[in-house]
Rosetta silent file (secondary structure, phi, psi, omega in degrees, C-alpha in Angstrom):
SEQUENCE: AEYLVSKLGKDAKGPVLVIEGLSGNITGEKRAKGFADKLKELAPGLQIVASLPGDWDRGKAASIATDTLTA
SCORE:     score description
SCORE:     0.000 S_00000001
   1 L     0.000  -38.228 -179.770    1.982   -6.082   -5.628 S_00000001
   2 H   -61.981  -42.913  179.107    3.533   -9.355   -7.044 S_00000001
   3 H   -65.068  -42.141 -177.999    5.574   -9.847   -3.826 S_00000001
   4 H   -68.105  -41.281  179.002    2.654   -9.212   -1.577 S_00000001
   5 H   -71.453  -29.934  177.875    0.424  -11.610   -3.492 S_00000001
   6 H   -69.728  -24.713 -178.653    3.187  -14.228   -3.641 S_00000001
   7 H   -92.812  -30.368 -177.386    3.248  -14.097    0.211 S_00000001
   8 H   -97.451  -28.540 -174.910   -0.621  -13.836    0.831 S_00000001
   9 L    90.036  153.545 -170.995   -1.894  -15.812   -2.270 S_00000001
  10 L   -68.739  -21.005 -179.335   -4.237  -14.647   -5.103 S_00000001
  11 L   -84.877    4.096 -170.874   -7.264  -15.693   -2.999 S_00000001
  12 L   -73.107  145.430 -179.960   -6.342  -13.416   -0.119 S_00000001
  13 L  -122.583  148.227  172.470   -8.956  -10.937    1.192 S_00000001
  14 E   138.647  176.279 -176.144   -8.644   -7.994    3.389 S_00000001
  15 E   -81.285  151.760  179.023   -7.480   -4.433    3.785 S_00000001
  16 E  -127.632  127.300  178.381   -4.152   -3.095    2.519 S_00000001
  17 E  -104.331  126.885  169.833   -2.332    0.098    3.836 S_00000001
  18 E  -100.512  122.547  170.938    0.041    1.722    1.327 S_00000001
  19 E  -104.368  113.281 -178.903    2.808    3.951    2.727 S_00000001
  20 E   -88.795 -179.113  174.978    4.208    6.044   -0.125 S_00000001
  21 L   -80.266 -117.228 -171.812    7.343    8.304   -0.262 S_00000001
  22 L   -92.369  141.139  177.379    6.737   12.003   -0.632 S_00000001
  23 L   -65.527  141.011  172.387    3.398   13.532   -1.188 S_00000001
  24 L    86.134   -9.501 -177.562    2.917   15.191   -4.605 S_00000001
  25 L   -79.594  119.774 -173.055    5.879   13.406   -6.196 S_00000001
  26 H   -59.983  -41.322  179.915    4.774   12.384   -9.725 S_00000001
  27 H   -64.285  -42.091  172.822    7.037    9.272   -9.894 S_00000001
  28 H   -65.343  -30.988 -177.415    5.630    8.037   -6.553 S_00000001
  29 H   -65.782  -38.884  175.788    2.112    8.776   -7.563 S_00000001
  30 H   -71.852  -32.575  179.529    2.632    6.563  -10.682 S_00000001
  31 H   -71.272  -36.353  177.556    4.249    3.870   -8.798 S_00000001
  32 H   -67.059  -38.182  177.594    1.283    3.779   -6.230 S_00000001
  33 H   -63.560  -49.872  177.876   -1.185    3.705   -9.164 S_00000001
  34 H   -51.799  -44.042  179.824    0.787    0.859  -10.797 S_00000001
  35 H   -61.234  -51.749  175.207    0.797   -1.004   -7.500 S_00000001
  36 H   -54.464  -50.244 -177.172   -2.996   -0.516   -7.100 S_00000001
  37 H   -66.885  -37.058  177.593   -3.739   -1.586  -10.562 S_00000001
  38 H   -72.900  -32.105  179.780   -1.522   -4.792  -10.396 S_00000001
  39 H   -61.461  -52.365 -174.523   -3.001   -5.592   -6.965 S_00000001
  40 H   -60.048  -36.647  176.147   -6.389   -5.387   -8.212 S_00000001
  41 H   -64.189  -49.048 -172.449   -5.440   -7.683  -11.248 S_00000001
  42 H   -82.054  -34.175 -176.635   -3.695  -10.272   -9.115 S_00000001
  43 L  -151.306   83.029 -171.410   -5.707  -10.443   -5.999 S_00000001
  44 L   -68.031  -14.689 -178.700   -9.107   -8.525   -6.290 S_00000001
  45 L   -84.060  -10.393  168.496  -10.057   -9.519   -2.764 S_00000001
  46 E   -88.856  130.400 -175.460   -7.307   -7.235   -1.316 S_00000001
  47 E  -120.667  130.463  175.834   -8.534   -3.626   -1.115 S_00000001
  48 E   -77.201  108.545 -179.250   -6.323   -0.603   -0.586 S_00000001
  49 E   -91.948  -19.219  175.277   -8.026    1.260    2.298 S_00000001
  50 E  -157.840  147.142  173.034   -5.492    4.037    2.649 S_00000001
  51 E  -136.279  105.899 -169.717   -2.473    5.405    0.847 S_00000001
  52 E  -122.184  152.291 -173.176   -0.569    7.743    2.824 S_00000001
  53 E   -82.263  129.355  178.519    2.871    9.709    2.472 S_00000001
  54 L  -104.931   -5.915  172.381    5.598    8.382    4.735 S_00000001
  55 L    65.272   15.935 -177.034    8.111   10.912    3.457 S_00000001
  56 L    65.568   24.505 -174.546   10.804    8.139    3.136 S_00000001
  57 L  -110.323  111.308 -173.278   10.975    8.267    6.986 S_00000001
  58 H   -64.069  -33.646  176.856   10.935    4.906    8.705 S_00000001
  59 H   -68.879  -38.630  174.017    9.734    6.351   12.071 S_00000001
  60 H   -71.618  -36.402  167.695    6.850    8.282   10.472 S_00000001
  61 H   -58.160  -42.244  174.744    5.921    5.127    8.452 S_00000001
  62 H   -63.178  -37.095  175.853    5.799    3.203   11.693 S_00000001
  63 H   -67.833  -42.612  170.828    3.640    5.809   13.264 S_00000001
  64 H   -58.662  -43.320 -178.924    1.224    5.811   10.332 S_00000001
  65 H   -67.967  -38.295  170.685    0.932    2.026   10.446 S_00000001
  66 H   -57.238  -56.684 -176.963    0.398    2.054   14.239 S_00000001
  67 H   -57.741  -42.429 -178.630   -2.127    4.807   14.002 S_00000001
  68 H   -65.188  -51.736 -173.445   -3.966    3.133   11.122 S_00000001
  69 H   -64.185  -22.678  179.910   -4.089   -0.324   12.737 S_00000001
  70 H  -103.570    3.056  177.244   -5.421    1.111   16.035 S_00000001
  71 L   -74.936    0.000    0.000   -7.942    3.431   14.495 S_00000001
């Protein structure tokens, strides 16, 4: 979240897509929650619109991003 806000600025507004690791992994779920909480604190104008598992697969993550952006 800190890196994203450092690039976009604290006044940034808009949707954010989160691509996680494995679905159901407790560590990943905690990391995603921590990211969401910190993002809300640092840049409340950025809203997480989807958080989807990419299964640590670059191709799957790219497909998720493409499908979400073109939906």
